[in-house]
N, C-alpha and C positions, 0 to 999 in steps of 0.2 A: 780620723780621716773622713772627709766627706765623700759622698757618692761619686762625684765627678773624679776625684783623686783615685778612688778605688777602681773605677772603670779604666782610667788612664794606666794605672799599674797593671791591670789585667791585659790591656792592649799590648803593653811592653812585653809581658811574659809570653803572650801568644805569638807576637812578632818574633821574639827570640827563638821560640820553639820552631817556628817555620824556618828561620835561618839555619838553625842547628840540625833539625831532624828532617826537614822537607825542603832542601835548597832549590829543588826544581819548581817550587811554588813561589819563590821570591819574585819572579817576573810579574806575578799577578798582584803584588802588594801595591804598586803604583796605580794599577787599574782600579783597585777597590778603595783606595784612599778617598775619604769623604771630605768635602769642603763644608766648613761650618757656615750656616746661613747668617746673613747680616740684615737687620739687627738681630741679635740673639739674646736670649736670657738664659739663666741657669737651667731651666727645665728643657728648653730647646736644645741647648748644648749637650745636656746629659742624654737626651733621646738620640741625638745624632751620633754621639760617641758609643752608646749602647748598640745602635744599629750597626756601626762599623765593627765593633767587637763580635757581635753575633755573625756578621758576614765572614770574618776571619775564621771563627770556629766552624762555620758551615763549610768553608772551603777545605779545611783540614778533614772534616768528617767525610765529605764527598770524595776527597782524594784517597783516604784510607779505605773506603768502601770499594773503590775501583782497583785497588792494588792488594 
């Protein structure tokens, strides 16, 4: 599995975790969704996806710290 596929798999897992464990955060998913730049290459796409994943994880961490 290549790096981009791994990141996409992790994004799916974290998104599912938000839906299952933190449904009150679902409203922020659309706000944090990233738009891929055009033109893009594999490295650019990988960085954008990683940034999005990091943002999702940070959102959960911040929420857990406040509750």
